[in-house]
C-alpha positions in Angstrom: 19.6 1.7 34.5 19.2 5.5 34.8 19.0 7.4 31.5 18.7 11.1 30.9 15.6 11.8 29.0 16.4 15.4 28.1 13.2 17.0 29.6 13.6 20.1 31.8 10.9 21.2 34.2 10.0 24.8 34.8 12.7 25.2 37.6 15.5 24.4 35.2 16.3 21.0 36.7 16.3 17.9 34.5 14.3 14.7 35.0 16.0 11.3 35.3 14.0 8.3 34.4 14.6 4.7 35.4 14.5 2.4 32.4 15.4 -1.3 32.1 17.7 -2.3 29.2 14.6 -3.7 27.4 12.7 -0.5 27.8 15.6 1.6 26.7 16.2 -0.5 23.6 12.4 -0.4 22.8 12.5 3.4 23.1 15.5 3.7 20.8 13.9 1.4 18.3 10.7 3.4 18.3 12.8 6.6 17.6 14.6 4.9 14.7 11.3 3.6 13.3 9.8 7.1 13.5 12.8 8.5 11.6 12.4 5.8 9.0 8.7 6.6 8.6 9.3 10.3 8.2 12.2 9.8 5.7 10.4 7.3 3.5 6.8 8.3 3.6 6.9 9.5 0.0 8.1 6.2 -1.2 5.4 4.4 0.8 2.6 6.6 -0.6 3.9 6.2 -4.2 3.8 2.4 -3.8 0.1 2.3 -4.2 -0.2 4.4 -7.4 -0.4 1.6 -10.0 2.8 1.3 -12.1 4.6 3.9 -9.9 5.1 1.1 -7.3 8.1 0.1 -9.4 9.8 3.4 -8.4 9.4 2.5 -4.8 10.6 -1.0 -5.4 13.7 0.2 -7.2 14.6 3.5 -5.4 13.5 3.0 -1.8 16.3 2.4 0.6 16.9 -1.3 1.1 17.4 -0.8 4.9 14.0 0.9 5.4 11.6 -1.7 6.7 8.7 0.8 6.4 9.4 1.6 2.7 10.0 -2.0 1.8 6.7 -3.1 3.5 4.7 -0.6 1.5 6.7 -1.3 -1.7 5.8 -5.0 -1.3 2.1 -4.2 -0.7 1.9 -1.9 -3.7 3.7 -4.4 -5.9 1.3 -7.2 -4.9 -1.6 -4.9 -5.6 -0.2 -4.0 -9.0 0.4 -7.6 -10.0 -3.2 -8.5 -9.0 -4.4 -5.5 -11.1 -2.4 -6.7 -14.1 -3.6 -10.3 -13.8 -7.3 -9.2 -13.4 -7.1 -6.7 -16.2 -5.5 -9.3 -18.5 -8.2 -11.9 -17.6 -11.0 -9.4 -18.2 -9.4 -8.3 -21.6 -9.2 -12.0 -22.7 -12.8 -12.6 -21.6 -14.0 -9.5 -23.5 -12.2 -10.4 -26.7 -13.7 -13.9 -26.6 -17.2 -12.4 -26.4 -16.4 -9.8 -29.0 -16.4 -6.7 -26.8 -13.5 -4.3 -27.7 -13.3 -2.1 -24.6 -12.9 -3.6 -21.2 -12.7 -0.8 -18.7 -15.5 1.5 -17.6 -19.2 1.9 -18.2 -18.8 1.7 -22.0 -18.5 -2.1 -21.6 -21.8 -2.3 -19.7 -23.7 -0.4 -22.3 -22.0 -2.2 -25.1 -22.7 -5.5 -23.3 -26.4 -4.6 -23.1 -26.5 -4.3 -26.8 -24.5 -7.4 -27.6 -25.9 -9.9 -25.1 -25.9 -10.9 -21.4 -22.3 -12.2 -21.2 -20.9 -8.8 -22.4 -23.0 -7.1 -19.8 -21.7 -9.4 -17.1 -18.1 -8.8 -18.1 -18.7 -5.1 -18.0 -20.1 -5.3 -14.5 -17.3 -7.5 -13.3 -14.8 -5.1 -14.9 -16.3 -2.1 -13.0 -16.4 -3.9 -9.7 -12.8 -5.1 -10.1 -11.6 -1.6 -11.0 -13.5 -0.1 -8.0 -12.0 -2.7 -5.7 -8.5 -1.9 -6.9 -9.2 1.8 -6.4 -10.5 1.2 -2.9 -7.5 -0.9 -1.9 -5.1 1.7 -3.3 -6.8 4.4 -1.3 -6.6 2.3 1.9 -2.9 1.7 1.2 -2.2 5.4 0.7 -4.1 6.3 3.9 -2.1 3.7 5.9 1.2 4.9 4.4 0.4 8.6 5.0 -0.5 7.8 8.7 2.8 6.0 9.2 1.2 2.6 9.7 2.2 -0.8 8.4 -1.1 -2.6 8.0 -1.5 -5.2 5.3 -4.2 -4.6 2.7 -7.4 -6.7 3.1 -7.1 -8.8 -0.1 -3.5 -8.8 -1.2 -1.8 -8.2 2.2 -0.7 -11.8 2.7 1.4 -11.8 -0.5 5.1 -11.4 0.1 7.1 -10.6 -3.0 10.1 -8.5 -1.7 12.4 -9.8 1.0 
């Protein structure tokens, strides 16, 4: 099948390119995907910013595979953040430590005993891991890629 590709050379004549039906369909699909990526990059980036992932889940176009992929990845990450934070909050309340997030717990834990210190360290490591995963997701979304996140990438929540 011969398709006009729209490219003119310096003499003003136009090139014709031989494409099979499969190649032509693949080229059109790639163009549609690129349009989808450009139109929905904002939703994709927003998906990885904690609770703002809900905006992407609710407002991103349902027909956009790119936006839905990143909304799913961001929602999975947010759910893991919620569960991890809740577990650390419960553990800290059991051992009598009031603040869970940040270095305050580590210093408070050193004063109250070994278990408080351990919970503080785990809390900091968990928070750092969630931050790193968010940054990886934002970078992937900004570059127009659909790569699953290392830890939560296998979770599929949205259809």
